[in-house]
C-alpha positions in Angstrom: -43.0 41.6 31.1 -45.5 41.3 28.0 -48.5 42.9 28.6 -52.2 41.9 27.5 -54.0 43.9 25.0 -57.1 45.9 26.3 -60.3 44.4 25.4 -61.2 47.5 23.3 -58.2 48.8 21.6 -58.7 52.7 20.5 -59.7 52.9 16.8 -57.7 54.9 14.7 -58.9 56.7 11.8 -58.2 56.1 8.3 -56.2 59.2 8.2 -54.0 58.1 10.8 -53.5 54.8 9.3 -52.6 56.4 6.1 -50.1 58.9 7.9 -48.2 55.9 9.8 -47.9 54.1 6.3 -46.2 57.0 4.6 -44.2 57.8 7.0 -43.0 54.4 7.5 -42.6 53.8 3.4 -40.5 56.8 2.6 -36.5 56.5 2.4 -34.2 59.3 4.0 -31.5 60.5 1.7 -29.1 57.8 3.6 -31.6 55.2 3.0 -31.5 55.9 -0.6 -28.1 55.8 -1.2 -27.4 52.6 1.1 -30.3 50.9 -1.5 -28.1 52.3 -4.5 -24.9 50.9 -3.4 -26.7 47.5 -2.4 -28.1 47.4 -6.0 -24.5 47.9 -7.5 -23.1 45.1 -5.1 -25.9 42.7 -6.3 -25.3 43.5 -9.9 -21.3 43.2 -9.3 -22.0 39.5 -8.0 -24.7 38.4 -10.9 -21.7 39.8 -13.4 -19.0 37.8 -11.3 -20.8 34.6 -11.7 -22.6 34.8 -14.7 -19.2 36.1 -17.1 -17.4 33.1 -16.2 -20.6 30.8 -16.8 -20.8 32.5 -20.4 -17.0 32.5 -21.7 -15.6 29.3 -19.8 -15.2 26.4 -22.1 -16.2 22.6 -21.1 -15.1 21.8 -17.8 -12.4 19.4 -18.2 -10.9 16.9 -15.5 -8.2 14.6 -15.5 -9.4 11.2 -15.5 -6.4 9.4 -13.2 -4.7 6.3 -14.6 -3.7 3.1 -12.7 -0.5 1.4 -11.7 -1.2 -2.1 -10.4 1.7 -3.5 -8.4 1.2 -7.3 -8.2 2.2 -9.1 -4.9 5.9 -10.3 -4.7 7.1 -7.8 -7.0 11.0 -6.9 -5.9 11.8 -3.5 -5.5 13.7 -2.8 -8.8 10.6 -4.5 -10.6 8.1 -1.9 -9.0 10.5 1.2 -9.6 10.7 -0.2 -13.5 6.9 0.0 -13.5 7.0 3.6 -11.6 9.1 4.7 -14.3 6.9 3.7 -17.3 3.5 4.5 -15.5 5.0 8.5 -15.1 6.6 8.7 -18.3 10.1 9.2 -16.9 13.4 8.1 -17.7 14.6 4.9 -16.6 16.3 4.8 -13.3 14.3 8.1 -12.3 12.5 6.1 -9.7 15.3 4.0 -8.2 17.2 7.1 -7.9 14.9 9.0 -6.4 14.0 6.4 -3.2 16.9 7.3 -0.9 16.0 11.1 -1.0 12.4 10.6 -0.6 12.0 10.5 2.9 9.6 7.3 3.3 7.8 6.4 6.4 10.0 3.2 6.9 10.9 1.2 10.3 14.2 2.0 11.5 15.4 -1.8 10.6 14.9 -1.1 7.2 17.7 1.2 7.1 16.4 3.2 4.3 15.7 0.2 2.3 11.7 0.3 0.9 11.9 -3.3 -0.1 8.9 -5.1 1.6 7.2 -1.8 2.2 6.3 -1.3 -1.6 2.7 -2.1 -0.6 0.7 -4.3 -3.4 -1.9 -2.6 -4.4 -3.4 -0.8 -7.2 -3.0 3.4 -7.2 -3.8 6.4 -9.1 -1.7 8.1 -11.4 -2.0 11.5 -12.9 0.3 14.3 -14.4 0.9 15.6 -11.0 2.2 12.7 -9.5 6.1 11.9 -8.9 8.0 8.8 -7.9 8.6 10.7 -4.6 5.1 11.0 -3.9 3.9 7.4 -5.2 6.4 6.1 -2.7 5.5 7.5 -0.3 1.9 6.4 -0.8 3.3 3.1 -0.9 4.9 2.8 2.1 2.3 4.7 4.0 0.3 2.2 2.5 2.3 -0.8 3.8 2.8 1.3 7.0 -1.5 0.9 8.1 -1.4 -2.5 6.9 1.6 -3.4 8.7 1.4 -1.5 11.8 -2.3 -3.5 12.1 -3.0 -4.7 15.5 -3.0 -8.2 14.6 0.2 -8.5 12.8 2.1 -6.7 16.1 0.4 -9.6 18.1 1.0 -12.1 15.5 4.8 -11.1 15.4 4.7 -10.9 19.0 3.4 -14.3 18.8 6.0 -16.0 17.0 8.9 -14.0 18.9 10.0 -12.2 15.8 9.8 -8.0 14.8 7.0 -6.8 12.2 10.1 -6.0 10.2 11.1 -9.5 10.4 7.6 -11.2 10.1 7.4 -8.8 6.9 10.7 -10.7 5.3 9.3 -13.8 6.2 5.8 -12.9 4.3 8.2 -11.9 1.2 9.7 -15.7 1.5 6.2 -17.4 1.8 5.4 -15.3 -1.1 8.4 -16.1 -3.5 8.2 -20.3 -2.4 4.7 -20.8 -2.2 3.2 -22.5 -5.2 -0.2 -21.8 -4.2 -2.2 -19.7 -1.7 -3.0 -23.1 0.1 0.6 -23.9 0.6 1.4 -20.2 2.4 0.7 -21.5 5.6 2.8 -24.5 5.6 5.7 -22.8 4.0 5.7 -20.0 6.8 5.8 -23.5 9.1 8.8 -24.6 7.6 10.7 -21.3 8.2 9.4 -20.8 11.7 10.3 -24.4 12.3 13.8 -24.2 11.1 14.6 -20.4 12.6 13.5 -22.2 15.8 16.1 -25.3 15.5 18.9 -23.1 14.6 18.7 -24.4 10.6 19.8 -22.5 7.7 16.6 -21.7 5.9 17.7 -23.2 2.6 15.6 -21.3 0.3 16.3 -20.8 -3.6 14.6 -17.6 -3.1 16.7 -15.7 -1.3 19.5 -16.8 -3.6 17.7 -15.7 -6.8 17.3 -12.4 -5.0 20.8 -12.3 -4.6 21.6 -13.0 -8.2 18.8 -10.3 -9.3 17.1 -13.8 -11.3 13.9 -16.0 -11.4 14.5 -19.3 -11.7 13.3 -22.9 -10.4 17.1 -24.4 -11.1 19.7 -24.0 -8.3 23.1 -25.1 -8.7 25.8 -26.4 -6.4 28.1 -23.1 -7.3 25.0 -21.1 -6.3 24.9 -22.3 -2.7 28.5 -21.3 -2.4 27.6 -17.7 -3.4 28.8 -14.9 -1.0 25.8 -13.1 0.0 24.1 -12.1 3.2 20.9 -13.4 1.3 22.6 -17.0 0.6 20.3 -18.9 3.0 22.3 -22.2 2.1 25.6 -20.3 3.7 23.8 -18.2 6.6 21.4 -19.1 8.9 18.5 -16.9 10.2 16.4 -14.5 7.8 18.1 -12.4 5.1 18.7 -8.7 6.2 16.0 -7.3 4.1 12.4 -9.2 2.3 13.2 -10.3 -0.8 9.9 -8.6 -2.4 6.8 -7.0 -1.3 4.9 -9.3 0.0 0.3 -9.3 -0.1 -2.2 -9.9 2.5 -2.2 -13.5 2.0 1.5 -14.3 2.3 1.8 -12.1 5.9 -1.3 -13.5 7.2 0.6 -16.8 6.7 3.6 -15.5 8.5 1.4 -14.7 11.4 -0.4 -17.9 11.6 1.7 -20.7 10.0 0.0 -23.5 9.7 0.6 -25.9 12.6 2.9 -29.0 11.4 6.4 -30.5 12.1 7.4 -29.8 8.7 11.3 -29.0 8.1 11.4 -29.2 4.6 9.3 -29.1 1.4 9.8 -28.6 -2.7 7.4 -28.0 -5.2 7.8 -31.6 -7.4 5.4 -30.3 -10.1 3.1 -27.5 -10.6 0.2 -27.8 -7.9 2.1 -30.8 -6.2 4.4 -29.5 -3.3 5.4 -31.8 -0.7 6.0 -31.1 2.8 8.0 -33.3 5.2 10.1 -33.8 8.3 12.3 -36.9 6.9 15.6 -35.5 5.4 15.2 -39.1 3.2 11.9 -38.4 2.0 12.7 -35.1 1.1 15.6 -36.5 -0.9 13.4 -38.6 -2.8 11.1 -35.8 -3.4 13.8 -33.4 -5.1 15.2 -36.5 -6.8 11.3 -36.6 -8.4 11.7 -32.7 -8.8 14.7 -33.2 -11.0 13.6 -36.0 -13.1 10.4 -33.6 -14.0 12.8 -30.6 -14.5 15.6 -32.7 -16.0 18.1 -30.4 -14.3 19.3 -29.8 -10.5 17.3 -27.9 -7.7 15.5 -28.4 -4.5 13.6 -26.6 -2.1 
């Protein structure tokens, strides 16, 4: 317990005060040695800080460049873009993909198609094809694993991987953002009825091309991506879809449509009547001056 000081504390003569101050201010031999060592440490620290400041040149920090991956690009196109951005020989990124231990769903079987997420990525001299591919697939995993995506897949009675595949077809087929929900509805309606999708985009993927003209010979192609000959979805996505296409895939626009064709830019016709579809295709052919349909 602390004690209260007496009302009249004893007086201390000036000589006693001086004696106390003198004793308190003296340093022992150990104290002088400690002070000396401390001074040396202070000088050493000051030198360590000051010398680099005096000798170091201007601070240089590498500015990251950017690599833009647009929606709908195929894996082969992404690989080529990465090769160019990193300044590595053509084919380097494609060769690195199978050995990059990418975080992909089991259904992908190691194929990152559909999971090279479209976005803008930073690139520096330290970036490698493997690190960039992992960045892209990590980004896709975060987006595709979101609650609203998994819930939408369940609601449509498909897996998330199948949803990404549907979104990739929507991305390739829709002429405008407004059409995406309707294209997604056509796909879901056809799957629900056990009809082949008959999408030109899947044939284009199999043939590694991009065209609006599909011939009768094309529809006989022996490929699992030939959605004229095979029912159901292709075995993998046919490109890397963006957020809008994915949203359309999980929330397709309500409607009975089974067919569509883009007769002219900005003019896509949707119908559930085959005869009307044939008329629309005929108009498309007249406008294109060649064979085609949707």
